[in-house]
N, C-alpha and C positions, 0 to 999 in steps of 0.2 A: 239790458245794459251791463249785467254782471260780467258777461264775456269780455266786453270792451275794457272794463276795469281790471280784469285778470290779465289781459294782454298787456295793458299798460304797466301793471306791476311787474310782469315778467321782463319787459324791456328795461325798466328802471333797475331791476335787480342785476340784469346782465351788464348794464353800463356803469354802475357805481357812481352815478352823478353826484356832484357836489354844488351845483348852481341853484340859485333861487329860480323857481319855475312856477308857471301857472299852467294847469292842464285843463282842457275841456273835453268831456266825453259825451258824445251823442250816439244815438243808435247807429252802429256800423263804423264809427269813426272816433279817432283820438287825435287831439291836437296838443302839442307840447310847445309852450312859449318860454324861451329863455329871456330873462329880463334884459332890456336894451343895455348894451355896454357892460354886461356882467363879465367879470373875470372868469375865464374858463368856459365861456359860452361856445366858442368855436370847438373846443375839445368835447364839450357836451354834445353838440350836433354830430360831430364825428363818431362819438361813442354810440349814439342812437342809430346812426346810419349803419355802423358795423353790426349792431344787434339786429337790424332789419335786413342785413345782407345787401346793402346798396351803398352808394357813395353820395356825399353831400356836395352841394354846389352853390355858387354865388349867383344871385339874380337881382335885378334892379326893379323896384316897383315904386312909382310915384316919387322918384328922386331919392329913395332910400335903398340902401344896399342890404340885402337879406342873405343869410347863410342858411340853407334849408336842406332837408332830406325828407323823402316820403316813400312808403312802400306798404303793401298789404301783408299782414301777419295773421294767419288763421282766419282769413276772411274779414279782418278789421283793418281799415285804412288808418295808418299811423303817419303823422306829419310832425316834424320838429322845425321850429323857426327861431332864428336869432337875428335881431336887428343890429347890424354892425355899426356901432358908434361909441363915442367916449361916454362914460357915465356922467350924469349931471352933478352928482355928488358922490363922495366916497361911500362905499357900502358899509353898513353897520356890521359888527361882528356876527357871524352865524351862530345860532343856537340849535338849528335843526339840521338833520342829516337826511340822506337819501332813504335810510331805513325808516325814518319817521314818515316820509311821504308814502313809501310802500305799505307801511302799517296802516296808514289812513285809507289807502286804496283797498286793502284787505278788509278793513272794518266796514267800509261802504259796500263792498261786494257781498259780504256776509249778511248785512242788514237790508239792503235795497230790495223792497218787494216788487212784484210785477205791477207796473203802472198801466192804467187804462189807455187804450189806443186814442190817439188824437191829442194828447197832451204835449207832444213834441218836447220830451224831457231832455235836459242836459245836466250833467254833473260837472262842477268846476271845483278844482282844488288849487288853492294858492299857498305857496310857500314863500313867505317874505323874509325868511332867514331867522325870524324870531318865533314864529308859530305857523301852524298849518290850519287853514280854515276850509271847510267844504260848503258848497252851495248846491242845492237841488233847485233847478229852475224849470218851470213848465208854463205853458200858456193857460190863461184863466178860462174857466168855463163854468157852467151851472153846477157841476159836481165838485169844483175845486175846493171850496171851504170844507166840505166833508172829507175830501182826500187829505187835506192838511191835518185835520183832526186825526184821521186814521194813521197817517204817517208818524205823528208825534205821540200817539197814545202810549203812555207808560214811560216816555223819555223825560228826563228832568230838563227843565228850562235852563238855558245858559244864563249866567249872571250878567252877561253883557250882550245886549241885542245887536244884531248886525243891521246896519243902515239899510232901509228899504225892504227888509225881510218881513214876511208875514209872521214868522216866528223863528227863534233860534233855540235849538236844543243841543244836548250833549249826547253823543254816541260814545260812551266811555269818557275819554278825555278829549275827543274830537268835536269841536264846535261845528254844528251843521245848521245853516240857515236855509229856510225854505222860502222861495220867491215865486209868487204867481205873477206872470208877465201879462200885462194888459195890452191887447192889440186892437 
Protein backbone atom coordinates (compact mmCIF):
# COMPACT_ATOMS: atom_id res chain seq x y z
CA UNK A 1 0.00 0.00 0.00
CA UNK A 2 2.97 2.32 0.10
CA UNK A 3 2.62 2.87 -3.66
CA UNK A 4 -0.98 3.98 -3.18
CA UNK A 5 0.10 6.42 -0.44
CA UNK A 6 2.80 7.84 -2.70
CA UNK A 7 0.37 8.27 -5.62
CA UNK A 8 -2.05 10.11 -3.35
CA UNK A 9 0.71 12.35 -2.02
CA UNK A 10 1.76 13.15 -5.59
CA UNK A 11 -1.82 14.07 -6.55
CA UNK A 12 -2.25 16.28 -3.48
CA UNK A 13 1.06 18.04 -4.13
CA UNK A 14 -0.01 18.74 -7.70
CA UNK A 15 -3.38 20.15 -6.69
CA UNK A 16 -2.47 22.33 -3.72
CA UNK A 17 -5.76 21.48 -2.04
CA UNK A 18 -7.06 23.54 0.83
CA UNK A 19 -10.26 21.66 1.71
CA UNK A 20 -10.95 19.42 4.66
CA UNK A 21 -10.63 15.89 3.33
CA UNK A 22 -10.95 12.30 4.33
CA UNK A 23 -8.96 9.82 2.28
CA UNK A 24 -9.15 6.05 2.26
CA UNK A 25 -6.39 3.95 0.80
CA UNK A 26 -6.88 0.27 0.04
CA UNK A 27 -4.73 -2.03 -2.08
CA UNK A 28 -4.87 -0.62 -5.61
CA UNK A 29 -7.25 2.24 -4.85
CA UNK A 30 -7.43 5.70 -3.31
CA UNK A 31 -10.67 7.52 -2.48
CA UNK A 32 -10.69 11.21 -1.58
CA UNK A 33 -13.81 12.62 0.06
CA UNK A 34 -14.34 16.36 0.33
CA UNK A 35 -16.49 17.26 3.31
CA UNK A 36 -20.11 17.88 2.27
CA UNK A 37 -20.75 21.53 1.52
CA UNK A 38 -17.09 22.43 1.99
CA UNK A 39 -16.12 25.80 0.53
CA UNK A 40 -13.76 25.15 -2.37
CA UNK A 41 -14.99 21.57 -2.78
CA UNK A 42 -15.81 21.92 -6.47
CA UNK A 43 -12.42 23.53 -7.11
CA UNK A 44 -10.76 20.68 -5.22
CA UNK A 45 -12.47 18.05 -7.38
CA UNK A 46 -11.50 20.01 -10.51
CA UNK A 47 -7.87 20.22 -9.35
CA UNK A 48 -7.70 16.47 -8.64
CA UNK A 49 -9.32 15.75 -12.02
CA UNK A 50 -6.72 17.94 -13.73
CA UNK A 51 -3.91 16.15 -11.87
CA UNK A 52 -5.37 12.85 -13.08
CA UNK A 53 -5.73 14.11 -16.66
CA UNK A 54 -9.50 13.73 -16.69
CA UNK A 55 -12.61 15.84 -16.24
CA UNK A 56 -15.00 15.98 -13.31
CA UNK A 57 -18.73 15.54 -13.65
CA UNK A 58 -22.00 15.67 -11.79
CA UNK A 59 -23.92 12.52 -10.95
CA UNK A 60 -26.99 11.80 -8.89
CA UNK A 61 -27.05 8.96 -6.35
CA UNK A 62 -29.96 8.29 -4.02
CA UNK A 63 -31.30 11.81 -4.36
CA UNK A 64 -27.90 13.38 -3.65
CA UNK A 65 -25.87 15.33 -6.18
CA UNK A 66 -22.20 14.36 -6.31
CA UNK A 67 -19.36 16.07 -8.13
CA UNK A 68 -16.79 13.38 -8.92
CA UNK A 69 -13.74 12.45 -10.93
CA UNK A 70 -11.77 9.22 -11.23
CA UNK A 71 -8.90 7.78 -13.21
CA UNK A 72 -5.95 5.44 -12.82
CA UNK A 73 -2.51 6.84 -12.10
CA UNK A 74 0.47 4.48 -12.16
CA UNK A 75 -1.89 1.53 -11.82
CA UNK A 76 -3.70 2.97 -8.80
CA UNK A 77 -7.37 3.88 -9.11
CA UNK A 78 -7.97 7.38 -7.74
CA UNK A 79 -11.45 8.79 -7.13
CA UNK A 80 -12.54 12.09 -5.61
CA UNK A 81 -16.09 12.76 -4.43
CA UNK A 82 -17.83 15.92 -3.20
CA UNK A 83 -21.44 15.94 -2.02
CA UNK A 84 -22.91 19.19 -3.28
CA UNK A 85 -24.98 20.71 -0.51
CA UNK A 86 -24.93 23.63 1.84
CA UNK A 87 -22.93 23.11 5.02
CA UNK A 88 -24.98 22.39 8.12
CA UNK A 89 -22.89 24.84 10.14
CA UNK A 90 -20.13 27.31 9.35
CA UNK A 91 -16.72 25.67 9.18
CA UNK A 92 -14.23 26.27 11.97
CA UNK A 93 -11.05 28.13 11.05
CA UNK A 94 -8.47 25.87 9.40
CA UNK A 95 -5.23 25.12 11.18
CA UNK A 96 -4.06 22.40 8.81
CA UNK A 97 -2.84 22.74 5.25
CA UNK A 98 -2.35 20.41 2.30
CA UNK A 99 1.32 20.16 3.22
CA UNK A 100 0.29 18.67 6.58
CA UNK A 101 -1.76 15.97 4.82
CA UNK A 102 1.05 15.22 2.37
CA UNK A 103 3.53 14.99 5.28
CA UNK A 104 1.19 12.53 7.01
CA UNK A 105 1.06 10.41 3.83
CA UNK A 106 4.86 10.49 3.55
CA UNK A 107 5.18 9.48 7.22
CA UNK A 108 2.81 6.55 6.74
CA UNK A 109 4.50 5.41 3.52
CA UNK A 110 7.90 5.43 5.23
CA UNK A 111 6.59 3.53 8.27
CA UNK A 112 4.02 1.09 6.87
CA UNK A 113 5.41 -2.44 6.97
CA UNK A 114 4.27 -5.25 4.70
CA UNK A 115 1.07 -6.68 6.09
CA UNK A 116 0.16 -10.36 5.88
CA UNK A 117 -2.25 -11.36 3.12
CA UNK A 118 -5.90 -11.70 4.03
CA UNK A 119 -6.12 -8.77 6.43
CA UNK A 120 -7.84 -6.51 3.87
CA UNK A 121 -6.05 -3.42 5.18
CA UNK A 122 -7.12 0.13 4.61
CA UNK A 123 -5.52 3.38 5.68
CA UNK A 124 -7.76 6.35 6.43
CA UNK A 125 -6.53 9.90 6.92
CA UNK A 126 -8.95 12.52 8.15
CA UNK A 127 -8.21 16.24 8.03
CA UNK A 128 -10.85 18.05 10.06
CA UNK A 129 -9.13 21.39 9.67
CA UNK A 130 -7.73 21.33 13.19
CA UNK A 131 -5.65 18.14 13.06
CA UNK A 132 -4.89 15.12 10.91
CA UNK A 133 -5.52 11.64 12.27
CA UNK A 134 -4.55 8.36 10.62
CA UNK A 135 -6.24 4.99 11.02
CA UNK A 136 -5.04 1.56 9.99
CA UNK A 137 -7.99 -0.81 9.68
CA UNK A 138 -7.87 -4.53 8.99
CA UNK A 139 -10.07 -7.56 9.47
CA UNK A 140 -9.60 -9.47 12.68
CA UNK A 141 -8.05 -12.91 12.66
CA UNK A 142 -6.09 -15.28 14.90
CA UNK A 143 -2.82 -13.39 14.35
CA UNK A 144 -4.32 -9.91 14.73
CA UNK A 145 -3.33 -9.26 18.38
CA UNK A 146 0.28 -10.18 17.58
CA UNK A 147 0.17 -7.95 14.50
CA UNK A 148 -1.06 -5.00 16.58
CA UNK A 149 1.83 -5.53 19.00
CA UNK A 150 4.32 -5.81 16.12
CA UNK A 151 3.02 -2.64 14.47
CA UNK A 152 3.17 -0.59 17.67
CA UNK A 153 6.44 -1.94 19.07
CA UNK A 154 8.64 1.01 20.01
CA UNK A 155 6.01 3.65 19.23
CA UNK A 156 4.81 5.90 22.05
CA UNK A 157 1.19 5.64 23.05
CA UNK A 158 -0.87 8.71 22.19
CA UNK A 159 -2.15 10.67 25.19
CA UNK A 160 -5.67 10.57 23.73
CA UNK A 161 -7.05 7.20 22.56
CA UNK A 162 -9.25 7.07 19.49
CA UNK A 163 -12.75 5.77 20.02
CA UNK A 164 -13.08 2.12 19.01
CA UNK A 165 -9.37 1.63 18.38
CA UNK A 166 -7.33 -1.28 19.69
CA UNK A 167 -4.60 1.23 20.37
CA UNK A 168 -3.53 4.74 19.38
CA UNK A 169 0.15 5.56 18.97
CA UNK A 170 2.20 8.44 17.63
CA UNK A 171 4.23 8.31 14.44
CA UNK A 172 6.25 11.40 15.21
CA UNK A 173 3.43 13.90 15.79
CA UNK A 174 0.87 11.98 13.69
CA UNK A 175 -1.71 10.11 15.79
CA UNK A 176 -2.30 6.62 14.35
CA UNK A 177 -5.12 4.45 15.63
CA UNK A 178 -5.19 0.76 14.81
CA UNK A 179 -8.56 -0.91 14.43
CA UNK A 180 -9.27 -4.63 14.11
CA UNK A 181 -12.61 -4.98 12.35
CA UNK A 182 -14.78 -7.87 13.47
CA UNK A 183 -16.88 -9.57 10.79
